[in-house]
TIPA-40191 format. One record per residue: x, y, z of N, C-alpha, C in turn; residue in three letters. Coordinates in steps of 0.2 Angstrom, whole numbers, plus 5000, padded with zeros to 4 digits. Example, Ala and Ser with C-alpha at 12.3 -4.5 7.8 and 13.67 -1.06 7.14 Angstrom:
2
506649725039506249785039506649845039ALA
506449895035506849955036506450005039SER
This chain:
96
462252715062461552715066461352775064MET
460552765063460252835061460152875067ILE
460152945068460152975073459353005072ASN
458852975076458153005074457953075076HIS
458153105081458253175081458453225076ASP
459053195073459453225068458753215062ASP
458753155061458053135055457653175055HIS
457253175062456553225062456753295060ASN
457253335064457353395062457553425055ARG
457953365052457853365044457253365040MET
456753315042456153305040455553385039ARG
455653425045455353465045455753535043TRP
456553525043456753565038456553555032ALA
456553525030456253495022455653515020SER
455253535023454553575024454553645023ARG
454553665016454653725013454053775010ARG
454153825008453653855006453253844999GLY
453653794996453353794988453153704988LEU
452653694985452553624986452953594981LEU
453253644975453853594972454353574975GLU
454653624980455253584983454853524987LEU
454353544992454053484996454153404991ASP
454053414984453953344981454753344979LEU
455153384980455853354979456153314985PHE
455953354990456353354996455953275000LEU
455253265000455053235005455253165004GLU
455253134999455653074998456353054999ASP
456753124997457353104998457553115007PHE
457253155009457253145018457053085020VAL
456453075018456353015021456752945019ALA
457152945012457252875012457952875010ASN
458252935008458952945006459452965012ALA
459153005016459553045020459753005025TYR
459352965030459852925034460352885032PRO
460452875024461052835023461652895019HIS
461652925020462052975018462652995024LEU
463152995022463853005026463553065029SER
464053055035464053155040464253205034ASP
464853175032464853255027464353275023ASP
463753225019463353235016462953255018MET
462553245025461953265031462453345032LYS
462953345032463153425034462953455029GLY
463153445023462853475017462253505015LEU
461753445017461153445016460853505023TYR
461053505029460853555033461253625030LYS
461653625028461753685024461353705020ASP
460953665015460653695009460053705011LEU
459853675017458953695022459053755022MET
459753805024459753865026459653915019GLY
459653885013459553935006458953945005GLU
458853995002458154025002457653984995ALA
457053964997456753914994456753924986ASP
456654004984456854004974457553974973GLN
458053994978458653984975458753894975ASP
458553864981458353794980457953764974LEU
457553784972457053754967457353764960PHE
457753824960458253834952458753784953GLU
459053774958459553714958459353654957TRP
458853634960458653554960458353564954LEU
458053594951457853584943458353614938MET
458853614939459453604936459453684930ALA
459253734933459053794931459853844931ARG
460053834937460553874938460953814944SER
461553834945461853794949462153834956GLU
462153784962462253814967463153834969PRO
463453864974464053854976464353794973ALA
464853794975465353714973465253694978ASP
465353694984465253674991464653624990VAL
463853664989463353624990463353584984LEU
463453574977463553534973463353464974MET
463753434978463653354978463153334982PRO
462753384986462153374989461453394985ILE
461553444980461153444975461253394969VAL
461853364968461653324963461353244966MET
461553234971461353184977460453174975GLU
460253234977459553244978459253254971ILE
459453274965459253274958459353194956ARG
459853144957459753084955459453054958ALA
459053064965458653024969458053034966HIS
457853104964457353114960457053084954LYS
457853084951457753044944457652964945LYS
457852954947457752864951457052844953ALA
456752894958456252904959455652904953GLU
455752934949455152944942455252894941GLY
455952874939456152794935455652724938GLU
455652734944455452664948454552694947ARG
454352754948453652754947453452734940ARG
453952764935453652754928453752664927SER
454052634929454252574927453652524932THR
453452544938452752514943452152534938THR
452152594937451552624931451452574925VAL
452152564921452152514914451852444918THR
452152414922452052354924451152334926GLY
450952404928450252374930449752394924GLN
449952424920449552424913449652354908ASP
449852314911449852244907449352204908ARG
């Protein structure tokens, strides 16, 4: 069951000072966060306490977070990659 208060808090926590982070996190928190396990939601909450520049470096795979945060970082990266692939397929399909 989705806890709407928790989801709304994470939507607000995901609004960062860097547009690039917003682009990573907005779709993830809207579409993937509600389906995460409680453990992964806890990791996401912990991740939102980190500095924007660190988040950006981790999500861009320029550096790696502490081992404890790696599962949620990998989940966000995978979601962003899948989102890009979906958009690419949609654009390709429209070009026909």
